[in-house]
N, C-alpha and C positions, 0 to 999 in steps of 0.2 A: 361467433367470429366468422368473417368472410372466408369461404373455402379457398385454399391456394395450393398450388403444386410447384415444386422446384425440381428440375432435372439437372443432374450433373454427370457428364460423361468424362471419365478420366482414367487413363491406364486400362481401357477396355472394360471398366466396371461402371455400370449404370446405377446411380444412386437416386432414388426418388423419395422425396420427403413430402408428405401430404398432411395438411392441417384442415380438418373438416369443421363442420359446425358443432362446436362444443360449448357447453355452459361453463363459464369461468368459475373455478373453485379456488378457495384460499389455499396457498401453499402451506404445507406442514413441515416442521423441522425434521431432519433426518433422525430416526430413532436411535441411530448409533451414537449420536452426539448427546451426551448427558449434560444438562445445563440447569442452572438454578441461580437464585439470588439470596445472599445472606441478609440477615435482619438489618444490617447497617447499609444495605443497598449495593454492595459489591456483587457484580455479575461474574459467573464462572461457567466455563464449558470444558468438558473432558471427552476426548475421543480415544477409546481403547482400540489398539490395532494388533490383536494377537496374531493376525495373519502375516504380520511383518515383524517378527520378534527381534530381528537384528537391527532394526532402525533405531536411531537415537531418539531420546525423549525430548520433544520440543516444548519449551515453556515461554509464553509471552504474557507480559503485563502491559496493557494499554491504558493510558491515562488521558482523559479528554481535556488536554491542555497543551497549548503550543504558543508560538510567538504572536499569534493574532490577538491574544488577550493581554499582551503586555502594553503598558503605558510607556511614554518616552523615558520616564525615570526608571522603568523596569526592564529596559532593553537588555537582552541576553540572559534574563533570569530563567526562562523556560529551558534553555540549553545548559545553564550552569548547574541547575539542581541535580540532574542525573550525573553530571561530572562530579559533583560533591558526593553523591551517594556511592559512586564507584570507588571512592577513597575510604569508605567506612565499612566496617565488618558487622555492624549492628550487634545482635546478641550472639553472633558466632565468634569464637576465638579468631584472632587476626590471621594466624597461619591456616586455619580451617577455611576461612573465607577466601584467602588467596588461592588455596588448592581448588576450591569450588570453581572459581573463575578460570583457572588454568585448564580445567576439564570441561568447561562450558562452551568452548568454541569448537565448532565442527571443522576439522581440518580440511574436509573436502569442499564444504560450502560455508566458509566463515562469514559471519555477520558481525557488525559492530555490536558491542554489548548494549548500546542504547542509541536510539534514533529520535530526533526531534523534528517536527514539521510545524506547519502553521496551526494545526488544530489537534495534534496528538503528540504524546511522548510514549515511546515503546521500549521496554526492556526485553532483551532477547537472550535466552539461555538454551543451549543444545547439549543435553546430558548423555553420557554413555548409557546404553541399554542395560537393564537388570541392575540398576544402581538406585534402589529406593532410598538409600541413605542420602545420596546426593540430591534427589528430588525433594526430600524433606528439608535439607539445608537450603536449597534454592528458594523454596516457598518461604522459609523463615527470613532469608535475606531480603526478598522482595517485600514482605510485610513490613520489615523495619525501614526499608528505603522509602516506602510509600506512605508511612504514617509516623515514623519515629526518628526522623533524620536529625542529627545533631547539627544545628546551625549556630556557630559561634565564630568569633574572629579567628580563633586558632584553627578550627576545622576548615574555614574558608581559605586561609593562607596556605594550609597544607594542600588543599585541592588545586590552588593556583600554581603551586610549585611543581605539581606532578603533570604527567602527560594527559592530553585531552583525547579521550577515546570515544567521544560522543559524535556521531555523524548526523547529518541533516538530510531531509528529503524536501526538494531535490538535492542530489549530492553537491551540485554546483549551482547555487542560487543566483550567481552572477552571469550565468550563460546567456548569450544573446537572445536566443529564441524564447527562453523562459521570461526574461525581462520584458520582451515584447508582449508575451501572452498575458502578463500581469496588468497591462494598461487598463485602467478603468476598474480594477479589482480592489476589494477591501484589503487584500493581502499586501498591496504595495505599501512599502514603508514599515512592514513587519517581518523583516528578513530573519528566519530562524538561525542564520549564521552570523547575525550582527554581533559585533564585539560587545563584551560585557562592559557596562558603564562603570567606570572607576572614579573614586573609591566606592566600594560596595557598601551600601547601607544595610547593615546586618538586620536591623529591625524590619526594614521594608522587605528584604528577602524572606525573612521568616513569615511575615504576614502573607506574602505571595504564596508560599508553600502551604500554609494552613488553609488559605482560601480555596486553592484549586486542587490540592491533593486530598480529595475526600473520597471515601470508599464508594459512594454512589456514582462516581464518575470514572470508575475503574472496571476493566474487564480482564479476567485472568483466563488463559487458555492453556490446556495441557493436552498434548497429542503424543501417543506412543503405546508401547506394550505395557500398560499399567492396569491395576485393578481400579475401575472407575469408582466403586463405592468407597474404597479405602482412601483414594485421592480426594474425593468429595468431603469425607470426614476430616482429612488433614487440612483442607482449605478452610473449612468452617472453624476448626480449632486455631489455625494460625492467623487468619485474617478477621475473625469474628469480633475481635476487640478493638479494631480500628475505629476511630471516632471522626466526627465531622459530617457536615451535610452542605451541599451546594446551596448558596443563597442567590447567586448570580449565574445564569447560564453562560457557558463559554461562547465566544463569538463564532459564527458559522462562516467558513470561507466560501466565497463564490467567485467564479470567473465571469467576465463579460462575454457576450457572443463574439465569435471571431469576426473581425471586420472583413467585408467583402471587397478587399483591395489587395493587389499584389504587394509583396514586401520582399526586400533583399536583406539578408542578415549575414554578417561576417561572424564566424565562430571557429574555434579550434576543436570543437566537439566532434567534427566529422573529418575523415581523411580525404574524401572526394566530394566534388560538387554534388549537391542534392537538390532536387526539385520535389516539393511536396504539394499535392493538391488536397486541401483539407476542407472539411465541413463539420459543423457541430449543431447540436440541438439541445434543448433542456432535457435532463435525464429524469425519467420517471422510474422510481424503484419497482422492481418486479415483485408483486405480492400475490398474484393469482395465476392460474394455469393459462388463461388466455394471453396474458402479457408474456409469460414464459415462452409460449409457442410462437408469438410474434418475434420475440428475440431470436429464437432458434431459426426461424424462417429467414430473417434478415442476415443472420450470421452465415447460414448455408449459402444464401445468394451471394454474399461477398466472397466466400470461399470458392464458389463456382466461377465467378468472374476472375479471381486471381489465378486459378488453375488453367482456365482457358487462355488467358493472356500469356502466362508462363509457358505453356506448351506450344503456343503459336510462335513465340519468340524463339524457342529452341528448335522447332521444326524448320523455321526459316533461317536458322543459323545467324540470328541477330546477336551481335556481341556488344560489349561495352555498356550493357544495361544491367543494373542491379535493381530488381523490382521487389517491393514490399508493400503489403497492406497492413494497416495498424488501426485498431479501434480500442478505445479505452474510456472509462468514466473518470472524469477529472473535475472535482469540486463542482458538483451539480450540473456539469455539462457532459454530454455524450459526444465524443470527438473521434472522427475517422480521418484517415489519410491514405492516399496512394503516394508512395515514396519511390522516386526514381533516382538512383545513383548513376552518374554518367560524367565523363570528361566534359569540362565546360564548353569546348568547341563543338561537341556533338549533342549538347543538351536539347536544343530546339528540334533537331531531326529525330532524336530518340523519343521525345515527347510525342511527336506526331505519330511515330510507329506504335507506341503504347496505346494512344487514343484510338488509332485505327483498329487495333486488335480488340480493344474493349468494345468498340462499336459493333464489330463482327459478333462478339459474344452476346451483346444485348439483342441484336437482330435475330440470332439463332434461337434465343430463349423465347422471344416474342412469337416467332414462327411456330414453335413447338407448343405454345400455349402456357409456358411457364412464366415465372416472374424473376 
């Protein structure tokens, strides 16, 4: 890899990151993460954290199915199935299952019990520490929900009469920017928050569940102060008898490249006018050391630019500007943005100020031989 150097001076501390000429090596999994695959294809990962004994035990079950795989007649199925599951106790007594869920919400960082998006369904449980009995119950409930769900007219009506606790990602699929971003994407027309088509065809719902809820499309993750070997044995015992195998791969969501044209969007999602300068590129997964170093280099360069502009604005007592840098991977696209929050009447002037400060930073890095 080409040798590079990045220099960042902030708060009197000089940070230098250097990437020399190295041979790319395949990345290896963290040995702290225990992982495996059951005979039926279900993948599992366990991270024991004895150094954090007071942390809650986090349990996630991800199923590779979402709204993108729905046909028109199946609209709303992917979101309704976890809703249906949350009304059933499976092999647990009803009161025991109810108690489990009451204790499975972290009061400090509550998550919805289930989230559905375009390509995944996620069940979330956060258990009190040192409660191996609850962990055993949680695994039992998840196994029942993911392979032994009762789908009958009676169970469907019962679920429809209860509250809907299933969230979507994005949380607001109708938000203006998100709808704009979906243009040209395969996800358009497959809204995970779409209403359930009524009346529900019970046979079709059951077929959808059996087709997509197969163990080879599931990943179970447990993180907390647990005995890894004991949990692995419990996973094998609880999930090992799940049946089914994917015959059709789930659809893969992709976004189109960002159009290189300015756009104005009205939305209630922000409190103040915002200007975002955005760019994106195809995302290449990080699989070797050279790619990881390139990622770190780029990330540090962005951080250096942000700190320089932020300090310059503060030093010059520039007000009415909220500055933020944001980078994320979103459906096969690596997307970055410089976000400027500013009163509308000062937006143009504040944009010029930010660009001037960013130009100064780039000039200083070039003069010092950095990137």
